[in-house]
N, C-alpha and C positions, 0 to 999 in steps of 0.2 A: 201846059201851065208854064208861061214864060215869065221873065222878070225875076225879081228877088224873091226869096222865100217868104218874106213878110208880106209882099204884094200878093203872092199866091194864097197865103193864109186869109187875107182880107176877102179875096174873091170866094174862097171856100166857105167862109163864115156867112157870106151874103146869099149863098146858094141854098134854097129851101129844100129842094129834092136832091138829097145826097145818097147816091147808091154806093155799092161796095167798090166800084171802080174809082170813084172820087176819094173815098176814104183810103184806099190802098195808095193812091197817088200822093196824098198829103203825108201819110205815115212814112212812105218811102223817102220823100224829099227831106223830111226832118231827120230820118235815120242816116241818110247819105251825107248830110251836112253836119253830122256829129252832135245834133241836138237830141240826144237819146231820151232824156227824161220826158221831153215834150212829145216825142214820137210814141212813147209808151202811154202817156196820158191820153193822146188821141185815140189809141187802140181801145182803152177802157170807155171813152166817150162813145165810140162806135158801137160797143156792146150795149151801152145804156140806151142808144137810139134804136136798138132792136135790129141792127144790121148784122147778119151772120158772116163771119170772116170766111175767106176761101184759101186755097193753097197759095195764092199770091200775097195774101196778107202776112202770113206767119214768117216767111224769111226776113222781112223788113223789121218786124217786131222783135224777132230773135237777134237780129243785128244790133238793135238798140240795147237789148239785155247784155249782149256780149261786150258792147262798147262801154257799158257802165260796170262791167264785171259783176252784175247783179244775179247771182246764182238763184236766189230765192224767187225773183221775178221770172227768171228763165224756166224754173220748174213749174210755176203757175201757168205759164204759156204752154209748156209741154202738156200739162193736164188738159188745157183747152183743145190742143191739137188732137189728143186721144179722143176726147168727147166728140169732136167733129169728124172722126174717122180718117184723119189725114196723115197719121204717123208713117204709113207705108209709102207715101209719095216721096220720090227720090229727092226732089228739090227741098221739101220740108225737112226730110231726114238729114240732108247735107247741112242745112241751116242749124239744126239741133246739134250736130257734131261740132260745128264751128263755135256755136254759143257755149257749149260745155267746155270746149278747149280753152276759149278765151276767159272763162270763169275759173279755170284751174281745176275743173272737175273732170279729169281725163278718164276716170273709171266710167262715169256716165256716158262720156263720148264714145268710149270703146264698146260699151254695152249697146248703144244705139247703132254703131258701125256694124256690130255683129248681127243685129236684127235685120239689117237691110237685105232684101231679096235681090235687089239690083244696086250695084255700086258703080259710079262713074268716076272720072278723073277728079272731080271736085270732092267726092267722098274721101278718096285716098289722100288728097292734098290737105284736107281739113284735119284728118286724124294724125297725119305726120306732123303738121304744124302744131297741133295740140300737145303732142309729146315733146317736141323740140322746145316749145315755149316754157314748159315746166322743168326742163333740164333732164328729161329721160331720153337722152340722145341715143342710147343703144336701141331702145324700142323703136324710135323714129327711123333709124337706119334699117332695122329688121323689117319694118313695114314697107319701106321703100323697095327693098329687094323682093319682098313678097308681091308687091305691086307689079314689078317687072316680070316675075314668073307668071302672073296672071294676064300678061300681055296688055297691060294698061300703060300707055305711053305717057310719061310725065310732061308737064309744061314748065314754063319759067317759074311759076309760083311754087310748084312742087320742089324744084331745084333750090329755091331760096330756103325752104323749110329744112331740106335734108343737108344743105351746106351749113346751116345754122347748127345742126346736130354735130357735124364734123368739127366745127369750130369749138363747141363746148367740150368735145372729147379730146381735142388736139390731135385728131386722127388724120395726119397728113396723107397717108397712103389711100385711105378711103376718099378723102377730098380730091386728090389728084385723079382717082378713078372716075369720080362723078364729073369732074372737069373734062376729062377725056371723053366720057360717055356723051356729054352734052355736045361736044364738037363732032363726034362720029354720027350721032343720031339726027343732026340737023335741026335741033330744037331752036325755034326762033327766040333769041335772047332779047331781054329788055335790060334797061339800066340796073334794075334791082338784082339781076343775076351777077353782073360784074361787081356790084357793091358787095354782094354776099361772098364772092370769090376773094375779093380784097381782104375782107374781114377774116375769112377762113385761113388764107395763107399767112396772114399776120399772126393770128392766134396759134398757128402751128409752127411759128418761128421762122417762116420764110418771108421776111420783110422785103427782100429784094424783088421777089416774084410779085408780091402785092403791089409794090411801087411800079413795076413794069406794066401790070394790068391797068393801074390807075392812069399812067402816062399815055396809054394807048386809047383811052376812052375818048370818043368823038364828042360826047355830051356828058356833062356831069351835073348832078343835082346836089342839094345840100347833104343828102345821105352819103354821096360819094366822097365829098370833102371831109365829112365827119368820120367816115370809115378810115380814111388815110391818116387823119390827124390822130384819131384814137389808136390806130395801129402803131404809130411811132411812140405815142405816150405810153402805151402798154408794154412796148419793147424797150422802155427807158431811153429812147432816142429823143430826148426832149427838145434839143435845139432844132432837129429836123421837124418835129411837130409844129413848132412856132414858125418855121420857114414856110411850111405848107399853109398855115393859117394866114400868113402875110400874102401868099399867092392867092388864096381864096378871097381876101379883101379886095384884090385887084380885079377879080372876076365879077360877073353880074349876079353872083349868088350871095344872098344875105345870110350871115351866120345866125344860128338859132341857139336855144338854150343848151342843146347837146354839144354844139361846137364850143361854147364858152366853158362848159364843165371840163372838157378835155384840155383846153388851152390853159385854164387855171391850174389843172393838175401838172402840166408841163412847167409853168412858172414856179409852182410850189416846189417841185423836185430840183429845179435849177437854183432855187433861192433867188430868183430874179425879181426883186421887189419893184423896180421901176417899170418893167414890162407888166407885172401884175397890177400895178396902179393904173396903167393905161387901159388894160382890159377892164378894170373896174369902172373906169370912166365910160368906156364903150357900153358896158352893161347898163349903166345909169341912163345914158342917152337913148338907149333903145327900149327902156321901160322893163328890163328883165330883172331889176334889183329887188322887186317885191316878192319874188318866188323864194320860198323858204329853203329849197334845195340849193338854189344859187347862192343865197346868203351863207349857207353852210359851207359851200365850196370856197367862198371868199374868206371865211374864218380860217379854214384849213390852209389856204394859200398864204395868208398873212402870218399865220402861226409858223409854217415851214420856212418862211422868209425871215423869221426872227422879229417881225414887227408885232409884238404882242399888244401894243396899245391900239393899233388899227384893227386887229382881230377882235379886241374887246369892244371897240366902237361898233363894229358890225353886229356883234353878239347882243349888245345893248338894244339894238333896234329890232331884233328878231322876235318872233312869237315864241314864248317860253313853253308852249304846249308841244313843240316839236323836239323830240329827243335827239335828233341828228345834230341840231345846233348846240345842245349841251355837250354832246360827245365831242364835237369838233373843237369847242372851246377848252374842254378838259385836255384834249390831245394837244392843242396849241400851247397850253401852259406846260404840260409835261415835256414836249419836244424842245421847248426853249429854256429848259432848266428850271422852271418855276414849279417844281413838284409840289411844294406846300400849297401854292395857290390852286393847283389842280385838285388836290384833296379837299381843300376848302370848298371849291365849287361843287365837287361831288356831294359833299355834305349838304350844301344849299339845295342841290337838286333833289335829294331824298326828302328834305323837309318840305318841298313844294308838292309832295305826293306824286312827283314824276318818277315812274318806276324804271330803274336802270334796265338796260338790255345787255346782250352779250358784248356789243361794241363798247358800251360804257365800262364794263368790267375789264375789258382788254386795255383800255386807255388808263384806267386807275392802276392796273398792275404795272403798266409802263412807268407811271410816276413813282411807284414804290421801287421799281428796278433802278431808277436813276439815283434815288436817295440811299439805296441799299437798306431800306427799312424792312428788315425781315419780319419782325414781330407784327407790324401792321399788315404786311403782306399775308402772313398766316391767318390773321383775323378775317381779312377779305376772302381768303381761300375758304374759310368756314362758311361765310355768307354765300359764296358761290355754290358750295355743295348743297346748302339748305335751299337755295333758289333753283337748283337744277341746272345751273349754267355749266357745271363741270362736264356735261355731256357734249357741250359745244366744242367743235374742233378749234375754233379761234381762241376761245377762253382757255382751253387746255394748253394751247401753244403759248399763250400769254403767261400761264403759270410756269411752264418750263423755263421761259425767258426770265421771269421774275426770280425764281429760285436759283437759277444759274448766276444771275447778276447780283444776288444777295449772298453768294458764296456757298450755297447748299446744292452742289451739283448732284449729290446722291438723292436728294428729294426730287430734283428736276427729273432724274432718271426714273424714279418711282412713278411720278405723274405720267411720264411718257409711256411707261409700260402698261398702265391701266387705262390709257385713253382708248375708248371703244372704236374710234375712227381717227386715222392719221392722214394728213395730206402732205404735200411736198414741203410746206412751210413748217410743219411740225418736225419733220426729219431735219430740216435745215437748222431749226432752233436747237435741237439736241446736239447736232454736230458742232454748231457754233459754241454751245455751252461747254462742251468738252475742250474745244480749242482754247477758249479764253482762260480755262483753268490749267492749261498746259498739258492736258491729257491727249496728246496727239495720237497715240496708238488707239485709244478708245474712240476718238473721232473717226479714224480710218475704219475701225471695226464696225462702227455704227453705219458708215457709208456703205460698206460691203453688205451689211444686213439689209440696208435699203434697196440695194441692187437685186436682192432676192425677191422683192415684192413687185407688185404691179405698178408702183409709183415711179415715174421717170424723173431722174435728177434734172434740175435746170441749172442755169448759169449761176444762180445764187448758191446752190449746193456746192459747186466746185470752188466758189470764192471761200465758202466756209471750210472746206477740206484743205485748200491750199493755205489758208490762214492758220489752221490748226497745225499743219506741218511746219509752218514758219515758227510758231511759238515753241514747238518741241524740237526744232532743229532736224527735222526729218527730210533731208535734202533729196535723197534717192526717191522716197515716196512722193515728194512734191513733184519731181519731174515726171514720175509715172502717171500721176493723176492729171497733170497738165496735158500730157499726150492722150490719156484716156478720154478726156473731155472732147477732143477733136476727132479721134479715130473711132471711138465706140458710140458717141452720141451726136456727132456732127455739130457740136457747139463751137462756134468760132470764139477764140479767146477775146475777152473784152479788156478794157483798160484796167479794171479792178483785178483781173486774173494776172496780168503782167505786174501790177503793183505788188500783189501777194508773192509772186515769184522773185521779184527784185528784193523784197523784204526778207524772204527765206534765204536767198543767197547772201545778201548783205549781212544779216545776223550771224550767219555761219562763217563770216570772214572771207567769203568768196567774192570780193569786190570786183575783180577782173571779169569773172563770169557774169556778174550782175550788169556791168557796163556793156558786155558783148550782147546780152539779151536786149538791152535798151536799144542798142545800135541796129539790131536785126528786127525790131518790132515793126509790123506793118501799120501800126497806129502811131500818131504823134504823141510822145510822152507828155503826160499832164503833171500837175503839181503833186498828185498822189505818188507817181512813179519816182519823180525827183526827190520828193520828201522822204520816201523809204530809203533811197540811197544816201541822202544826207544823214538820216538817223543812223545808218550803218557806219558812216564816216565818223560820227561822234562816238559810237561804241568802240570802234577799233582805232580811233585816233589818227585817221588819215586826213591830215591837214590840207595837203595839196588838192586832193580830189574834192574834199569838202568845200574848199573855196570856189572851185569851178561850178559845182552843183548849186551852191548857194546863189551864185550870180544868175543861174538859169531861173531859180525860184523867185528871185527879186524882180526879174523881168516879167515872169508870168503872173505873179500875185504880190505886188509890192506892198499891199496893205495888210498882209498876214504876218503878225509880229512873231509867231512861233518859229519861223524859219530864221529870222534874225537872232533869236535867242539860241537856237541850235548852233549857229555859226559862232556866236559869242562863247558858248560852252566849249566848243572845240578849241578856240583860241585860249580860253582860260586853262583848260587841261594841259595845253602845251606851254603855259606860262607866258603867252604873248599878250601881256596886259595892255600895251599900247593899242593893239588891234581890238581888244575887248572894248576899250574906251571909244575907239572909232565907230564900232558897231552900235554902241549905246547912243552915241551922238547922232548917228544916222536914224536910229529909232525915234529919238526926240524930234529931229528935224522934219520927219515925215508924219509927225503927230500921232504916232502909234503908242499904245500902252501895253505893257506886259501883263498877261493874264495872271492874277494872283493865285497861288496854290492854296486850295481849301482841302481840309479833311473833315469828313462827316462821320458821326457815330450815333447810332440809335440806342437810347437808354430809356427803358420804361415807356415805350411808345412815343417818345419824343426824339426828334433829330437835332443834334447839336453840330455847329460848324466852327472850325478853328482855322486861323491864319497863322503863319510863321510869327513867332514872338508875341502871340495874342495874349493879352492880360485882361480882356474885357469880361471873362466869365466870372460869375459870383464866387466860384470855388477855385479861383486862379492860384491863391496861395497854396492850397492843398495839392493842386496839379503840379506846380513847380517843386514843391517839397518831395513829391513822389518821384519826379524826374531826377532830383539830386540824389535820392536814395538809390535809384536804379543805376545812375552813373557810377556810383561807388562800387556797387555789386558787379556791374559789367566790367569795370576796370580790373577788379580782382579775378574775373573769369577770363581775362585776356583780350578784351575788346580794345581796339585802337581806333580812334576817330579817323575817318577818311576825309582829310581836309581838302582833297582835290575837288570835292563836291561843292566847295564854297567858291563862288565865281566872283570874288572880290579880292583885290590886292591888299590884304590886311595881315596883321601878325597872326601866327599860328594859334595863340591863345584866344584871340578874337574869333578866329574861324571855328574853334571848338565851341565857343559860346553860341555862335550862330547855328551850328549843327544841332546843338542841344535843345533848341526851341523850334525845330521844324514842326509843321502842322500835324503830321502823322504821329510824332512822338507825344505832342500835347493831347491828341485824341486818345492814344493808347493809355496815357497816364490817367486821363479822366475816366476811361473805362475801368481801369484797375481800382480806382477809389470809389466807384459807384455801383459796381456789380459784384455778385457773390463769387468767392474763389471757385475756380474750375470751369466757370461759364466762358465759352468762346467769346472773343471780342471781334466785332466786325467793323472795319474801317473802309470808307470809300474816299478816294482821292481823285481830284479832277485832272491832275497831271501825273507824269511818270514818277514813280518812287525813285529817290536818288540812291546811289550805291551805299552811302553811309547809313541811311535809314533802313535799308534792306539788311545790312549787316547787324545794326543795333537791334532790329526786331527779332532776328534769330536768337541773339543773346537773351533778350527779354523773355521770349517764349520759354526758354529753358529755365531761367531764373524763377519765374512766377508759376511755372508748370501750367501754362494755359496755351490753347490754340489761338493764334491771332490771324485773322483772315483780312487781307488787304486787297481791295480792288483799286488798281490805278487806271490811268487812261488807256493802257494797253492790254492788261490781263489781270488774272487773279494770282495772289501769292498766299499759300497756306503755310504759316510758320508754326512749327511744333517741335518741341524737344531740341531746339537749336538748329533745325534744318528748315529749308523752304522747298515747297513742291516744285518750284521752277528749276531746281538744281543749279541755281545761280546763272540760268540762261534766260535773259529777258532783255 
């Protein structure tokens, strides 16, 4: 049967005497060309014509069932096989194992495998692939070793399945053994084995070995390129992922949907909006834009690049019956600071009868985390428990993060303790939570507890541990775990680890040691490293070093206003008002705008925002009256305004007036007049809390006998009875 499939079909339909051979041929051709439904329809027509299927019919029909993941149809065909007495045939048995594996019914596949009197290589390969496909990697590896014991030699397809299992487990030792076995045994490799090895080494953290294998390939297909791009993207090497994509475009291989999804992920994490737009244009030109998964990836990319309008445009064109698009848009709003819009969209989603899933709940929790909206977060926690989502490891991790970021680290700990299953992200969230609250020793204890489990710390774990050490001033512990990462776990320090170490040393006043570490780094210092050092210069008033570091930052990222503000603060603290004016002139000449300081407070399930000197609130008179009352009480208690925090060259009295209307003080006053005595007040601030507000809040907490919890851009402060949990170290 030559020519196109449609031509073959026309010939078939014109043939009056159709025997089982002709039926098998047309069913086979449709199955091989991926037209599974038509293949299955032809099978039923064959039965209606009174033609009895034979052992050559069923493998192709079962291939169609597996291709559609239609377990119900597969079981019907299995019943036909039994009726025809063909279940014991090895080829039919292999096809049944393969079908059940592709339909996710590995128990039925294993039952069929156990029934077979004779098993060949295809039998073993099919059952191993079935287990690997559904994530039961340990069972897949166990079967592979059992296969070797029974002297059945694997082929390239077997190796692909078992390497997939190693990838899922992150089992580098097993993966290397299989690689070595393949070399020793002389198995004829095809391109799929090298692709599987690239993926395995990448997922096991050996990105350099993966790249070496990729570079040595004489021939590459689209899967090869996708494997390497995905390897870099999953390892957070996003620039490298885009570089490989550019190389792919210069080859004769056309990118497909899988390629574009990985590339969009890289653009998203880099915040590279221009590259993301170019990828979007490529997707449109190649007709890939109508796929709902691609639309979802575009929404995610635009959201992470801060282009909420473009994300919304893509969302407006998507099918509202696909929950992934809703989740991506909710996430886009939450990540770009539009938490209220995220919650509004969530409410719209529920009103359309679209049922939220675990990902939805995780994104909604993220929105509450940003706002510090504890009461609303608690309500959603109730919904999560009622809906059974609390058993999901991702939702549980989201709850830990939400409670930690809403100031209730003790509830975060309770959620962590009762989680039925924890993964590395759950442990990281708990360690990070302790760190942001200044509980460095608890963070270290949590890490040590993690080391006693089967869960292996990753590079994010050590970022969390080092950050926790930084916030608590645990210099010796920081060095210990920086070395532990390399020696005990073979994790090469990344730029974020060096940033955390520079921050740790800088906060502790060890500026010379911080500079030495930067000079010895095998990586090029980025804005994060220099920014940590500049922050330390501001804390310790090191003007000379601060000037040099600021110049590096202005060269690296001239459009980030925060670094100019930090230098201006250093000049202001030193009384160098002419230099302050020069920096402000530079800011204006470059068209930059200083980010205004906002403070948020949740009262009766509504979030209110305050700016410095804000008088727009309906209860503004009461708020300022409360501040005046507090000012008198604080003065009597010994409070002296820290006017060095005012970065303007004005009279002392004017400086005190400016300090008195800082946004966090307005939010605290509003909380005092609108909530019952004794109830803790939760404030979220988008910038670092200033020294004067820190001092004033300690006094206020003692005067009003309330706990005041403030989350600023760096960490949490728990004020109670005139003291702060940070021990004045922040």
